[in-house]
C-alpha positions in Angstrom: 123.9 128.8 -261.2 127.7 128.3 -260.5 128.6 129.4 -264.0 126.5 132.5 -263.6 128.2 133.4 -260.3 131.7 133.1 -261.8 130.7 135.0 -265.0 132.0 138.5 -264.8 129.3 139.7 -267.1 126.3 138.3 -265.2 124.0 140.8 -263.4 124.1 138.8 -260.2 127.9 139.0 -260.0 128.0 142.7 -260.8 125.3 143.5 -258.3 126.5 141.5 -255.3 130.2 142.2 -255.8 129.8 145.9 -255.6 129.1 145.5 -251.8 132.5 143.8 -251.2 134.8 145.8 -253.5 136.5 147.9 -250.8 138.9 145.2 -249.6 139.6 144.1 -253.1 140.4 147.7 -254.2 142.8 148.2 -251.3 144.6 145.0 -252.3 144.9 146.0 -255.9 146.1 149.5 -255.0 149.0 148.0 -253.1 150.1 145.7 -255.9 151.8 148.3 -258.2 154.2 149.3 -255.4 155.3 145.7 -255.2 155.6 145.2 -258.9 157.6 148.4 -259.6 161.3 148.1 -260.0 163.5 148.7 -256.9 166.0 151.5 -257.6 168.7 150.1 -255.4 169.5 146.8 -257.3 169.0 148.6 -260.6 171.6 151.2 -259.6 174.0 148.5 -258.4 173.6 146.7 -261.7 174.4 149.8 -263.7 177.5 150.5 -261.6 178.7 146.9 -262.2 178.1 147.3 -265.9 180.0 150.6 -266.0 182.8 149.0 -264.1 182.9 146.1 -266.5 183.1 148.5 -269.5 186.0 150.3 -267.8 187.8 147.1 -267.2 187.3 146.0 -270.8 188.6 149.3 -272.1 191.6 149.0 -269.7 192.4 145.6 -271.0 192.3 146.9 -274.6 194.6 149.8 -273.7 197.1 147.4 -272.1 197.0 145.0 -275.1 197.8 148.0 -277.3 200.7 148.9 -275.1 202.0 145.3 -275.2 201.6 145.2 -279.0 203.8 148.3 -279.3 206.6 146.6 -277.5 206.1 143.2 -279.0 208.3 144.0 -281.9 211.4 143.7 -279.7 212.9 140.2 -279.8 214.2 140.6 -276.3 211.3 141.3 -274.0 212.0 143.8 -271.2 210.7 144.9 -267.9 208.1 147.2 -269.6 206.3 144.3 -271.2 206.4 142.2 -268.0 204.8 145.1 -266.1 202.1 145.4 -268.7 201.4 141.7 -268.7 201.0 141.7 -264.9 198.6 144.7 -265.2 196.6 142.9 -267.8 196.3 139.8 -265.7 195.1 141.8 -262.7 192.5 143.6 -264.9 191.3 140.3 -266.4 190.8 138.7 -263.0 188.9 141.8 -261.8 186.7 141.6 -264.9 185.8 138.0 -264.3 185.0 138.8 -260.6 182.8 141.7 -261.8 180.8 139.4 -264.1 180.4 136.8 -261.3 179.0 139.5 -259.0 176.5 140.5 -261.7 175.4 136.9 -262.1 175.0 136.5 -258.3 172.9 139.7 -258.2 170.7 138.4 -261.0 170.2 135.0 -259.2 169.1 136.8 -256.1 166.7 139.1 -258.1 165.2 136.1 -260.0 164.6 134.2 -256.7 162.9 137.3 -255.2 160.7 137.7 -258.3 159.7 134.1 -258.4 158.7 134.3 -254.7 156.8 137.5 -255.3 154.9 135.9 -258.2 154.0 132.9 -256.1 152.8 135.0 -253.1 150.7 137.3 -255.3 149.3 134.4 -257.2 148.1 132.8 -253.9 146.6 136.1 -252.8 144.6 136.5 -256.0 143.4 132.9 -255.9 142.3 133.4 -252.2 140.5 136.6 -253.2 138.6 134.8 -255.9 137.7 131.9 -253.6 136.4 134.4 -251.0 134.3 136.1 -253.6 132.9 132.8 -254.9 132.1 131.7 -251.3 130.4 135.1 -250.6 128.3 134.8 -253.8 127.1 131.3 -252.8 126.1 132.4 -249.3 124.4 135.6 -250.6 122.6 134.1 -253.6 119.9 132.5 -251.5 118.8 135.9 -250.2 118.3 137.3 -253.7 116.7 134.4 -255.6 113.8 136.6 -256.6 115.9 139.7 -257.2 118.0 140.5 -260.2 119.6 143.6 -261.8 116.3 144.8 -263.3 114.5 144.4 -260.0 117.2 146.4 -258.2 116.7 149.3 -260.7 112.8 149.1 -260.7 112.6 149.1 -256.9 113.8 152.7 -256.9 111.3 155.3 -255.5 111.8 157.7 -258.4 112.9 157.8 -262.0 116.1 159.7 -261.1 117.0 157.2 -258.4 116.5 154.4 -260.8 118.7 156.2 -263.3 121.5 156.6 -260.7 121.2 152.9 -259.8 121.5 151.9 -263.4 124.6 154.1 -264.0 126.1 152.8 -260.8 125.7 149.2 -261.9 127.3 149.9 -265.2 130.3 151.6 -263.6 130.7 148.8 -261.1 130.6 146.2 -263.8 133.2 148.1 -265.9 135.4 148.7 -262.8 135.3 145.0 -261.8 136.2 143.9 -265.3 139.1 146.3 -265.4 140.3 145.2 -262.0 140.3 141.6 -263.1 142.3 142.5 -266.1 144.7 144.4 -264.0 145.4 141.3 -261.9 146.2 139.3 -264.9 148.3 142.2 -266.3 150.3 142.5 -263.0 151.0 138.7 -263.0 151.9 138.8 -266.7 154.4 141.7 -266.1 156.0 139.8 -263.2 156.3 136.7 -265.4 157.8 138.8 -268.2 160.3 140.4 -265.7 161.3 136.9 -264.6 161.8 135.8 -268.2 164.0 138.9 -268.9 166.1 138.2 -265.8 166.5 134.6 -266.9 167.6 135.8 -270.3 170.1 138.2 -268.7 171.4 135.5 -266.5 172.0 133.3 -269.5 173.8 136.1 -271.2 176.0 136.8 -268.2 176.8 133.1 -267.8 177.9 133.0 -271.4 179.9 136.1 -270.9 181.6 134.5 -267.8 182.4 131.4 -269.9 183.9 133.7 -272.6 186.0 135.5 -270.0 187.1 132.2 -268.5 188.2 131.2 -272.0 190.0 134.5 -272.3 191.7 133.8 -269.0 192.8 130.5 -270.4 194.3 132.3 -273.4 195.9 134.6 -270.8 197.8 131.6 -269.5 199.8 131.7 -272.8 200.6 135.3 -272.1 201.7 134.3 -268.6 204.1 131.9 -270.3 205.4 134.7 -272.4 205.9 136.7 -269.2 207.7 133.9 -267.6 210.0 133.7 -270.7 210.7 137.4 -270.4 211.4 137.0 -266.7 213.8 134.2 -267.5 215.6 136.4 -270.0 215.9 139.2 -267.4 216.9 136.7 -264.8 219.9 135.8 -266.8 221.0 139.4 -266.2 220.4 139.0 -262.4 223.5 140.7 -261.3 222.9 143.7 -263.5 219.3 143.8 -262.4 220.3 143.5 -258.7 222.5 146.5 -259.2 219.7 148.5 -260.8 217.3 147.5 -258.1 219.6 148.6 -255.4 220.2 151.9 -257.2 216.4 152.4 -257.5 215.8 151.5 -253.9 218.4 154.0 -252.8 216.9 156.6 -255.2 213.5 155.9 -253.7 214.8 156.4 -250.2 216.4 159.7 -251.3 213.1 160.7 -252.8 211.3 159.8 -249.7 213.7 161.7 -247.5 213.5 164.7 -249.8 209.7 164.7 -249.7 209.7 164.3 -245.9 212.1 167.2 -245.5 210.0 169.5 -247.7 206.8 168.6 -246.0 208.3 169.0 -242.6 209.5 172.4 -243.6 206.1 173.3 -244.9 204.6 172.2 -241.5 207.3 174.2 -239.6 206.7 177.3 -241.6 202.9 177.0 -241.2 203.2 176.6 -237.5 205.6 179.6 -237.2 203.2 181.7 -239.2 200.3 180.7 -237.0 202.4 181.4 -233.8 203.4 184.8 -235.1 199.8 185.6 -235.9 198.7 184.5 -232.4 201.4 186.8 -230.8 200.3 189.7 -233.0 196.7 189.3 -232.0 197.7 189.0 -228.3 199.8 192.1 -228.6 197.0 194.1 -230.1 194.7 193.2 -227.3 197.3 194.3 -224.8 197.5 190.9 -223.1 200.5 190.6 -220.9 201.0 186.8 -221.4 201.3 185.1 -224.8 199.9 181.6 -225.1 200.9 179.7 -228.3 199.0 176.6 -229.3 201.5 173.8 -229.4 200.7 171.3 -232.1 202.3 168.0 -233.0 204.7 167.7 -235.9 202.0 165.9 -237.8 199.4 168.7 -237.6 199.6 171.6 -239.9 197.9 174.9 -239.0 195.8 176.0 -241.9 194.2 179.2 -243.0 190.4 179.2 -243.7 191.2 179.0 -247.4 193.5 176.0 -246.9 191.0 174.3 -244.7 188.4 174.6 -247.4 190.9 173.3 -250.0 191.8 170.3 -247.8 188.1 169.5 -247.3 187.5 169.7 -251.0 190.5 167.5 -251.8 189.3 164.9 -249.2 185.7 165.0 -250.6 187.1 164.0 -254.0 188.6 160.7 -252.8 188.1 158.2 -255.5 187.2 160.9 -258.0 190.6 162.5 -258.8 191.7 162.4 -262.5 194.7 160.4 -263.4 198.1 162.1 -263.6 198.4 161.1 -267.2 195.9 161.3 -270.1 196.0 157.5 -270.6 197.9 154.6 -269.0 197.8 151.7 -266.7 199.2 150.9 -263.2 202.4 148.8 -263.3 203.5 149.2 -259.7 201.1 149.5 -256.8 201.4 151.0 -253.4 203.3 149.1 -250.7 205.7 146.3 -250.5 205.7 143.8 -253.4 207.9 141.1 -255.0 210.0 142.3 -257.9 208.3 141.3 -261.2 211.5 139.6 -262.5 213.4 138.5 -259.5 211.8 136.0 -257.1 212.3 136.7 -253.4 213.4 140.3 -254.0 211.0 142.8 -252.4 210.6 146.4 -253.5 208.6 149.0 -251.6 206.6 151.7 -253.4 205.4 154.8 -251.6 203.0 155.6 -254.4 201.9 154.4 -257.8 203.8 153.9 -261.1 201.6 154.4 -264.1 202.9 153.4 -267.5 202.0 155.6 -270.4 203.1 156.4 -274.0 206.3 158.1 -275.0 206.1 161.9 -275.0 203.2 162.0 -272.5 203.0 164.8 -269.8 202.3 164.6 -266.1 199.1 166.4 -265.0 198.1 167.8 -261.6 195.3 165.7 -260.1 193.9 168.6 -258.2 194.2 172.4 -257.9 196.9 173.7 -255.5 200.2 175.5 -255.2 203.6 174.2 -256.3 205.8 174.1 -253.2 208.9 172.5 -254.6 210.6 171.5 -257.9 213.8 169.4 -257.6 215.9 166.9 -259.5 217.3 163.5 -258.5 219.4 161.4 -260.9 217.2 158.2 -260.8 213.7 159.7 -260.3 214.5 162.7 -262.6 212.6 165.9 -262.1 210.0 166.0 -259.3 207.2 168.4 -258.5 205.3 168.7 -255.1 201.9 170.4 -255.1 200.2 171.4 -251.9 196.4 171.1 -251.4 195.9 172.4 -247.9 197.1 169.6 -245.6 197.5 167.2 -248.5 200.5 167.0 -250.9 200.8 165.3 -254.3 204.2 164.3 -255.6 205.0 163.7 -259.3 208.3 162.1 -260.3 210.1 160.7 -263.4 209.7 163.9 -265.5 212.2 164.8 -268.2 211.4 168.5 -268.0 209.2 170.7 -265.8 206.8 173.4 -266.9 205.9 174.9 -263.5 207.9 176.6 -260.7 207.6 177.0 -256.9 204.7 179.1 -255.6 202.9 178.8 -258.9 199.2 178.0 -258.6 198.1 175.1 -260.8 194.7 173.8 -261.7 193.3 170.3 -262.1 194.7 168.5 -265.1 197.3 171.2 -265.8 200.5 170.0 -267.3 203.4 169.8 -264.9 206.0 168.7 -267.4 207.1 166.0 -270.0 207.7 162.5 -268.7 211.1 160.7 -269.0 211.5 157.5 -271.0 213.9 154.9 -269.6 215.8 153.7 -272.6 217.0 150.5 -270.9 213.4 149.3 -270.0 211.7 151.1 -272.9 209.4 152.5 -270.1 207.6 155.8 -269.9 205.8 156.2 -266.6 204.8 158.7 -263.9 205.4 158.1 -260.2 202.7 159.7 -258.1 202.4 159.9 -254.3 199.8 161.4 -252.0 200.6 162.5 -248.5 198.4 163.9 -245.7 200.9 165.8 -243.6 203.7 163.2 -243.0 201.4 160.2 -243.7 201.7 158.4 -247.0 198.4 157.3 -248.6 197.6 154.8 -251.4 197.0 156.9 -254.5 195.0 154.1 -256.1 192.2 154.7 -253.6 192.0 158.4 -254.6 192.1 158.1 -258.4 188.8 157.8 -260.4 187.9 154.3 -261.7 189.7 152.4 -258.9 
C-alpha cells in the first residue's frame, strides 16, 4: 500500500493529490524567481572583470614604455616614474582579483543556503503529501480511478473526469520533474561558482607571483634612484626650478581665472543695469557675488552641468599613456624627504604625441613659461582645464574646441627622456583632482 501511495503513476496518488495541488502549485510558482540570477551581483562582477582587463592593459603599456627606455645604461627619472606607476597598477590589480574572490565566496555561501532551504521545503512538502494520502486512503478503500469515472451521471461527465485525471497526472509528474530540475540547476550553479572561485584563486596566486617578480623591478628602481641620488645637488637645483615654475604656472592660472570671473561679473552687472534702465527703474540693484562665483549665461550653465555630469567619463588628454605624478603633495621619486606638490596630473606618453581637449569649450588663454613650455586654458562654463608641457600649440584664444581635438604637440625633456602632459582641472578658483574626472580611474 505504501509503495502505491508514493508511486507517481498509481491511480490513487493521481486521484487524491489533485485535491491538494493548489498550495503545491503556488510553492512551485515562487521557485523560479528565487533560482533566477540576481542582476546586481552579476553587474558588479562584470565591472570588476572590465576593471581587471583595463589594469592588465595598463601594465602592458607601462612595460612597453619601460622597455623603450631600458636600452639606456644610465636609468633616469622617466623609468623610475614608469616603474612606480607599474607597481601601483599591479597592486590595484591584485586588489581587484581579491574583491572578485570575496564576491564569489559570498555568492557561493548564499547559493548553498538557498539549496539547503529549498531542499528542506521540498522534503516537507513530500512528507505532507504522504501523510495526507495515509489519512485519506481509509476513506477510499473501495474507490479507485475507474470507480471515480464510472460514478459519473452521464457519458460526457465521465469523459470529462477521465480527461481531468489524465491532465492532473501529467501535471503532477511535470511538477515533480521541475523540482528536481530546479535543485539540479542550483547545484550546477554552485559547481560553476566553485570552479570560478578556483580560477580566481589561481589567478591571485599568479598575480602574487608577478608581484614577487616586481620586487626585482623595485630593486632596479632603487638602483636608478641611487644613480640619480649621486647627482643630488643637480637634482635639487632642478627640483627648486620646477617648484618655482609650478608656482608661476599656478599664479598665472589663478590670474587668468580671476580675470575671467571679473569679466563675467562685470558683464552680468552691465546687463542688469541695462534691464533696469529699460524698465525705467530709478534705483539699480546689482547682485554682489563672491570672487569664487562666476555669473553664467544659460548656455554656460548648460555646459557646466554637462561637464559635471561627465565626471569619471572624460577622455584622457593623450591618446595613450600612464600617470607618473598624481594630484597633491608627494615625496620626490628619487630624493627621500623632498616633497613636491602637484596641482594636477602628469601623464607620460610617447615622443611626438599631442595633447587633446578632454571636453568641448572655448580657449581663453595660450601662454608660454620656460619650464612648463606652452600652456593652454580651456573654459567649460564655470570649469577650466589646463594643459601644459607643449612644444607647440595649434589653437588660439577665443577658439571653440571639441572633445579630443588636438591642442598642440607635447614637449620632450631631453634630460629625463620624458614626454608628458600636465593637466589641471579647476572649478572657479578651486583645484580638483583630474584623476577623479578621467575615464577608467
